C-alpha positions as a Python dict, from the first residue, in 0.01 Angstrom:
ca = {
    (1, 'X'): (0, 0, 0),
    (2, 'X'): (215, -95, 299),
    (3, 'X'): (209, -461, 198),
    (4, 'X'): (308, -373, -160),
    (5, 'X'): (596, -158, -36),
    (6, 'X'): (712, -436, 194),
    (7, 'X'): (703, -686, -91),
    (8, 'X'): (897, -451, -318),
    (9, 'X'): (1156, -412, -43),
    (10, 'X'): (1160, -788, -3),
    (11, 'X'): (1215, -828, -375),
    (12, 'X'): (1511, -589, -361),
    (13, 'X'): (1661, -785, -72),
    (14, 'X'): (1600, -1107, -263),
    (15, 'X'): (1785, -980, -568),
    (16, 'X'): (2083, -898, -350),
    (17, 'X'): (2066, -1243, -188),
    (18, 'X'): (2072, -1416, -526),
    (19, 'X'): (2346, -1194, -668),
    (20, 'X'): (2621, -1413, -524),
    (21, 'X'): (2467, -1721, -683),
    (22, 'X'): (2431, -1546, -1016),
    (23, 'X'): (2797, -1441, -1010),
    (24, 'X'): (2894, -1800, -934),
    (25, 'X'): (2668, -1927, -1212),
    (26, 'X'): (2824, -1691, -1463),
    (27, 'X'): (3177, -1779, -1349),
    (28, 'X'): (3112, -2151, -1391),
    (29, 'X'): (2943, -2125, -1728),
    (30, 'X'): (2578, -2164, -1630),
    (31, 'X'): (2314, -2014, -1858),
    (32, 'X'): (2187, -1660, -1820),
    (33, 'X'): (1857, -1604, -1636),
    (34, 'X'): (1559, -1722, -1840),
    (35, 'X'): (1245, -1512, -1877),
    (36, 'X'): (904, -1670, -1816),
    (37, 'X'): (553, -1520, -1798),
    (38, 'X'): (593, -1547, -1419),
    (39, 'X'): (934, -1383, -1374),
    (40, 'X'): (1293, -1475, -1451),
    (41, 'X'): (1437, -1805, -1334),
    (42, 'X'): (1797, -1733, -1242),
    (43, 'X'): (1918, -2068, -1115),
    (44, 'X'): (2049, -2354, -1329),
    (45, 'X'): (1771, -2583, -1449),
    (46, 'X'): (1948, -2885, -1591),
    (47, 'X'): (1751, -3165, -1751),
    (48, 'X'): (1864, -3522, -1682),
    (49, 'X'): (1768, -3844, -1860),
    (50, 'X'): (1732, -4193, -1720),
    (51, 'X'): (1984, -4409, -1909),
    (52, 'X'): (1823, -4596, -2196),
    (53, 'X'): (1473, -4457, -2146),
    (54, 'X'): (1269, -4153, -2261),
    (55, 'X'): (1229, -4054, -1896),
    (56, 'X'): (1359, -3714, -1785),
    (57, 'X'): (1384, -3521, -1459),
    (58, 'X'): (1507, -3204, -1291),
    (59, 'X'): (1662, -3189, -945),
    (60, 'X'): (1581, -2917, -693),
    (61, 'X'): (1834, -2758, -462),
    (62, 'X'): (1861, -2892, -108),
    (63, 'X'): (1699, -2688, 166),
    (64, 'X'): (1368, -2516, 228),
    (65, 'X'): (1201, -2286, -29),
    (66, 'X'): (1329, -1929, -12),
    (67, 'X'): (1473, -1640, -208),
    (68, 'X'): (1815, -1801, -236),
    (69, 'X'): (1675, -2098, -430),
    (70, 'X'): (1373, -1925, -592),
    (71, 'X'): (1152, -2203, -456),
    (72, 'X'): (1333, -2472, -656),
    (73, 'X'): (1374, -2741, -390),
    (74, 'X'): (1177, -3039, -520),
    (75, 'X'): (1223, -3279, -811),
    (76, 'X'): (990, -3338, -1104),
    (77, 'X'): (1002, -3539, -1424),
    (78, 'X'): (825, -3661, -1732),
    (79, 'X'): (791, -3962, -1962),
    (80, 'X'): (771, -3921, -2339),
    (81, 'X'): (543, -4169, -2517),
    (82, 'X'): (392, -4200, -2864),
    (83, 'X'): (60, -4092, -2714),
    (84, 'X'): (181, -3784, -2529),
    (85, 'X'): (386, -3678, -2229),
    (86, 'X'): (309, -3791, -1874),
    (87, 'X'): (443, -3542, -1618),
    (88, 'X'): (505, -3622, -1252),
    (89, 'X'): (485, -3320, -1019),
    (90, 'X'): (516, -2959, -1130),
    (91, 'X'): (761, -2783, -891),
    (92, 'X'): (715, -2497, -648),
    (93, 'X'): (634, -2183, -850),
    (94, 'X'): (453, -2108, -1177),
    (95, 'X'): (787, -1987, -1317),
    (96, 'X'): (950, -2321, -1240),
    (97, 'X'): (656, -2505, -1391),
    (98, 'X'): (701, -2299, -1707),
    (99, 'X'): (1073, -2383, -1714),
    (100, 'X'): (982, -2751, -1687),
    (101, 'X'): (744, -2707, -1979),
    (102, 'X'): (1022, -2539, -2177),
    (103, 'X'): (1250, -2834, -2107),
    (104, 'X'): (980, -3074, -2224),
    (105, 'X'): (948, -2879, -2548),
    (106, 'X'): (1322, -2912, -2604),
    (107, 'X'): (1276, -3290, -2607),
    (108, 'X'): (940, -3339, -2780),
    (109, 'X'): (645, -3160, -2934),
    (110, 'X'): (405, -3430, -2810),
    (111, 'X'): (112, -3286, -2612),
    (112, 'X'): (106, -3304, -2233),
    (113, 'X'): (-127, -3600, -2187),
    (114, 'X'): (-164, -3565, -1809),
    (115, 'X'): (14, -3453, -1493),
    (116, 'X'): (31, -3683, -1193),
    (117, 'X'): (84, -3514, -857),
    (118, 'X'): (258, -3706, -578),
    (119, 'X'): (82, -3505, -305),
    (120, 'X'): (-63, -3159, -264),
    (121, 'X'): (213, -2957, -97),
    (122, 'X'): (320, -2618, -227),
    (123, 'X'): (668, -2717, -345),
    (124, 'X'): (516, -2974, -583),
    (125, 'X'): (201, -2804, -715),
    (126, 'X'): (238, -2430, -776),
    (127, 'X'): (396, -2505, -1113),
    (128, 'X'): (67, -2661, -1228),
    (129, 'X'): (-57, -2310, -1311),
    (130, 'X'): (193, -2282, -1596),
    (131, 'X'): (73, -2608, -1751),
    (132, 'X'): (-290, -2503, -1723),
    (133, 'X'): (-221, -2167, -1885),
    (134, 'X'): (42, -2261, -2144),
    (135, 'X'): (19, -2635, -2220),
    (136, 'X'): (-338, -2686, -2337),
    (137, 'X'): (-497, -2738, -1996),
    (138, 'X'): (-389, -3102, -1944),
    (139, 'X'): (-575, -3302, -1676),
    (140, 'X'): (-421, -3319, -1331),
    (141, 'X'): (-438, -3652, -1149),
    (142, 'X'): (-399, -3686, -773),
    (143, 'X'): (-508, -3904, -485),
    (144, 'X'): (-860, -3822, -364),
    (145, 'X'): (-752, -3642, -48),
    (146, 'X'): (-606, -3363, -261),
    (147, 'X'): (-962, -3234, -301),
    (148, 'X'): (-966, -3136, 66),
    (149, 'X'): (-643, -2940, 29),
    (150, 'X'): (-782, -2729, -251),
    (151, 'X'): (-1099, -2676, -50),
    (152, 'X'): (-904, -2555, 250),
    (153, 'X'): (-925, -2867, 466),
    (154, 'X'): (-588, -2876, 642),
    (155, 'X'): (-638, -3237, 748),
    (156, 'X'): (-629, -3357, 389),
    (157, 'X'): (-254, -3311, 341),
    (158, 'X'): (-121, -3165, 664),
    (159, 'X'): (-65, -2821, 513),
    (160, 'X'): (-298, -2522, 543),
    (161, 'X'): (-330, -2429, 176),
    (162, 'X'): (-435, -2068, 227),
    (163, 'X'): (-175, -1987, 488),
    (164, 'X'): (97, -2160, 289),
    (165, 'X'): (9, -1957, -20),
    (166, 'X'): (28, -1633, 177),
    (167, 'X'): (360, -1738, 328),
    (168, 'X'): (502, -1819, -15),
    (169, 'X'): (374, -1491, -159),
    (170, 'X'): (601, -1322, 93),
    (171, 'X'): (896, -1564, 85),
    (172, 'X'): (898, -1620, -293),
    (173, 'X'): (776, -1288, -432),
    (174, 'X'): (770, -1211, -724),
    (175, 'X'): (760, -1576, -841),
    (176, 'X'): (460, -1640, -617),
    (177, 'X'): (223, -1344, -597),
    (178, 'X'): (-146, -1244, -599),
    (179, 'X'): (-188, -1398, -945),
    (180, 'X'): (-69, -1738, -823),
    (181, 'X'): (-355, -1980, -771),
    (182, 'X'): (-390, -2340, -657),
    (183, 'X'): (-482, -2573, -940),
    (184, 'X'): (-724, -2846, -827),
    (185, 'X'): (-703, -3203, -956),
    (186, 'X'): (-925, -3287, -1252),
    (187, 'X'): (-933, -3657, -1171),
    (188, 'X'): (-872, -3838, -845),
    (189, 'X'): (-808, -4199, -751),
    (190, 'X'): (-863, -4379, -423),
    (191, 'X'): (-608, -4659, -404),
    (192, 'X'): (-389, -4816, -671),
    (193, 'X'): (-472, -4751, -1036),
    (194, 'X'): (-318, -4834, -1374),
    (195, 'X'): (-324, -4656, -1706),
    (196, 'X'): (-151, -4678, -2042),
    (197, 'X'): (-32, -4397, -2270),
    (198, 'X'): (132, -4462, -2607),
    (199, 'X'): (193, -4827, -2522),
    (200, 'X'): (369, -4742, -2193),
    (201, 'X'): (218, -4887, -1877),
    (202, 'X'): (196, -4678, -1561),
    (203, 'X'): (94, -4776, -1209),
    (204, 'X'): (-6, -4531, -936),
    (205, 'X'): (12, -4650, -577),
    (206, 'X'): (-130, -4465, -280),
    (207, 'X'): (131, -4493, -2),
    (208, 'X'): (-16, -4252, 252),
    (209, 'X'): (-58, -4153, 517),
    (210, 'X'): (318, -4105, 531),
    (211, 'X'): (476, -3764, 470),
    (212, 'X'): (120, -3660, 378),
    (213, 'X'): (-208, -3853, 369),
    (214, 'X'): (-225, -3841, -10),
    (215, 'X'): (131, -3959, -80),
    (216, 'X'): (142, -4149, -409),
    (217, 'X'): (416, -4296, -627),
    (218, 'X'): (425, -4372, -999),
    (219, 'X'): (587, -4677, -1153),
    (220, 'X'): (676, -4659, -1522),
    (221, 'X'): (651, -5031, -1583),
    (222, 'X'): (816, -5058, -1927),
    (223, 'X'): (1132, -4881, -1811),
    (224, 'X'): (1159, -4988, -1447),
    (225, 'X'): (1146, -4631, -1316),
    (226, 'X'): (989, -4523, -987),
    (227, 'X'): (882, -4165, -919),
    (228, 'X'): (847, -4166, -539),
    (229, 'X'): (748, -3812, -448),
    (230, 'X'): (820, -3725, -86),
    (231, 'X'): (788, -4081, 39),
    (232, 'X'): (1165, -4084, -33),
    (233, 'X'): (1403, -3799, 51),
    (234, 'X'): (1776, -3778, -15),
    (235, 'X'): (2025, -3501, 44),
    (236, 'X'): (1830, -3319, 314),
    (237, 'X'): (1649, -3381, 641),
    (238, 'X'): (1297, -3507, 563),
    (239, 'X'): (999, -3298, 672),
    (240, 'X'): (793, -3474, 942),
    (241, 'X'): (652, -3174, 1127),
    (242, 'X'): (284, -3210, 1043),
    (243, 'X'): (-4, -3346, 1250),
    (244, 'X'): (-100, -3553, 944),
    (245, 'X'): (241, -3719, 908),
    (246, 'X'): (225, -4085, 1010),
    (247, 'X'): (580, -4216, 1057),
    (248, 'X'): (472, -4568, 1148),
    (249, 'X'): (287, -4604, 819),
    (250, 'X'): (564, -4415, 638),
    (251, 'X'): (813, -4682, 744),
    (252, 'X'): (573, -4948, 619),
    (253, 'X'): (548, -4767, 284),
    (254, 'X'): (928, -4762, 256),
    (255, 'X'): (938, -5133, 335),
    (256, 'X'): (688, -5200, 58),
    (257, 'X'): (889, -4997, -191),
    (258, 'X'): (1212, -5176, -94),
    (259, 'X'): (1040, -5508, -164),
    (260, 'X'): (896, -5421, -506),
    (261, 'X'): (919, -5712, -746),
    (262, 'X'): (1063, -5655, -994),
    (263, 'X'): (1289, -5398, -836),
    (264, 'X'): (1291, -5059, -1011),
    (265, 'X'): (1621, -4993, -1183),
    (266, 'X'): (1598, -4618, -1125),
    (267, 'X'): (1434, -4413, -848),
    (268, 'X'): (1350, -4043, -883),
    (269, 'X'): (1270, -3922, -535),
    (270, 'X'): (1089, -3607, -428),
    (271, 'X'): (1403, -3432, -303),
    (272, 'X'): (1772, -3495, -363),
    (273, 'X'): (1973, -3705, -604),
    (274, 'X'): (1802, -4002, -773),
    (275, 'X'): (1939, -4352, -731),
    (276, 'X'): (1984, -4669, -935),
    (277, 'X'): (1918, -4890, -630),
    (278, 'X'): (1593, -4894, -434),
    (279, 'X'): (1762, -4989, -104),
    (280, 'X'): (1999, -4694, -131),
    (281, 'X'): (1707, -4470, -217),
    (282, 'X'): (1494, -4559, 85),
    (283, 'X'): (1774, -4588, 341),
    (284, 'X'): (1826, -4217, 415),
    (285, 'X'): (1459, -4151, 490),
    (286, 'X'): (1407, -4481, 670),
    (287, 'X'): (1716, -4448, 890),
    (288, 'X'): (1631, -4092, 989),
    (289, 'X'): (1272, -4174, 1081),
    (290, 'X'): (1379, -4482, 1276),
    (291, 'X'): (1641, -4285, 1468),
    (292, 'X'): (1402, -4004, 1564),
    (293, 'X'): (1137, -4256, 1667),
    (294, 'X'): (1395, -4445, 1873),
    (295, 'X'): (1530, -4152, 2074),
    (296, 'X'): (1191, -3989, 2120),
    (297, 'X'): (1033, -4326, 2201),
    (298, 'X'): (1281, -4385, 2481),
    (299, 'X'): (1208, -4039, 2618),
    (300, 'X'): (834, -4096, 2613),
    (301, 'X'): (872, -4436, 2783),
    (302, 'X'): (1091, -4283, 3056),
    (303, 'X'): (872, -3972, 3097),
    (304, 'X'): (1159, -3745, 2993),
    (305, 'X'): (1038, -3396, 2891),
    (306, 'X'): (1088, -3315, 2524),
    (307, 'X'): (1341, -3032, 2568),
    (308, 'X'): (1564, -3257, 2775),
    (309, 'X'): (1522, -3548, 2536),
    (310, 'X'): (1613, -3330, 2238),
    (311, 'X'): (1918, -3191, 2415),
    (312, 'X'): (2040, -3539, 2507),
    (313, 'X'): (2000, -3686, 2159),
    (314, 'X'): (2306, -3727, 1936),
    (315, 'X'): (2221, -3541, 1616),
    (316, 'X'): (2577, -3546, 1479),
    (317, 'X'): (2484, -3776, 1190),
    (318, 'X'): (2231, -3526, 1059),
    (319, 'X'): (2349, -3187, 1186),
    (320, 'X'): (2530, -3092, 864),
    (321, 'X'): (2247, -3196, 632),
    (322, 'X'): (2046, -2923, 455),
    (323, 'X'): (1720, -2831, 632),
    (324, 'X'): (1848, -2960, 969),
    (325, 'X'): (1812, -2622, 1141),
    (326, 'X'): (1475, -2557, 978),
    (327, 'X'): (1318, -2899, 1031),
    (328, 'X'): (1489, -3124, 1283),
    (329, 'X'): (1359, -2987, 1613),
    (330, 'X'): (1005, -2963, 1477),
    (331, 'X'): (1034, -3316, 1341),
    (332, 'X'): (1150, -3449, 1676),
    (333, 'X'): (872, -3273, 1864),
    (334, 'X'): (609, -3402, 1623),
    (335, 'X'): (737, -3757, 1666),
    (336, 'X'): (747, -3712, 2043),
    (337, 'X'): (378, -3617, 2036),
    (338, 'X'): (296, -3901, 1796),
    (339, 'X'): (464, -4161, 2019),
    (340, 'X'): (312, -4008, 2330),
    (341, 'X'): (-33, -4051, 2175),
    (342, 'X'): (54, -4409, 2077),
    (343, 'X'): (162, -4488, 2434),
    (344, 'X'): (-161, -4347, 2574),
    (345, 'X'): (-357, -4554, 2325),
    (346, 'X'): (-175, -4870, 2432),
    (347, 'X'): (-229, -4811, 2803),
}
C-alpha cells in the first residue's frame, strides 16, 4: 500500500512537472495529448521521412529518461516495403511503442513484418510490448547476447534488466508499471546477417562490444540508409558508464562505419538529430570518447587519482550538452577504470 501511495504521489508530481511543457505545446500549436492503452502521451511525436525513400523515423528528446520527457529519449524508425514494415527499435515505454505503431498506421496498412532491436537497453525495448499486444505479434530480431538480458544476466548488455525495470516503474510511472514486461527476442543472430522484405535488401551488422555487447546496426541497402542505434549519439553526452562498455572497440566500430562503401546517404542514430553525412554523424561520439580516453589515460599513466584527474580536465566543450550532469562523471570514472585495467594488462 505504501508503494502504491508513493507512486500515486509521484504521478501527481509528474503531472505538475509536465504542465509547463504542455502549456508550451499548446501555445506553439502542438497536438493535444494522445490516449493509448498504456496512458496518455503528452509530448509531440512528430514523424519524419528520409527524402526520396519510404523510410521514417521519430526523434527522442535529449537527456535521460524521466517524467519531464515521459521516457521519450531515443530514436526509432521503420521501412515500408511491399512485403511489410520493418521496424528498427521500439522506444522506451509501451505507450511510446503504441504511438510509433499509430504513426506507422498513418503511413501504411502493411503488416509489421519484423522488429529489429539495436541492443537490449530499456530506452529502446519497452515499446516492444505494444507491438506484441497490438500489431499481430511480429517477430523481434536481436543479436544473440540479448537472450542473456532477458534472462537476467547483467553481463549480456551491461544493464541489470530487473533493477532497471523497477527503476523505470518509479521514474516513469504510470507509463511503466507492474503490467510492463520485457519482450524477449524471437530470433537472434550472431554476426552479420542479410534479409530481404518486399524486394528491399537489409543488412544487420554486429558492432559490439561498444556501448553494449550486443550493439547492432541496420543498413537499408536500396535506399542508402543506416540505422545505427547507440553506436552513434548526437545532441547529448553518450552513455559509457557500464562495465560492459568497451570504448576501444567502440572507436573501431565508428571507424568501420565511417569507411562504409558505399557511404550511406542518411544516418538515423540512436539519440539526437539524424545526419546526411556519415562523418558528421560519427564525429560527436568519436571525439567525446577520444577526449575522455585521452585525459583519463594521461592520469592513469601518471598515477593521478581519479578525483584529481576529473577536476583538472577541461570539460567546457561538453558541459552544456544534455545528460552532462547525469553521465559525464560516471563516464570518466568508467574509462579511468578501463584504462587502468588495460595498463595492468600491458605491464
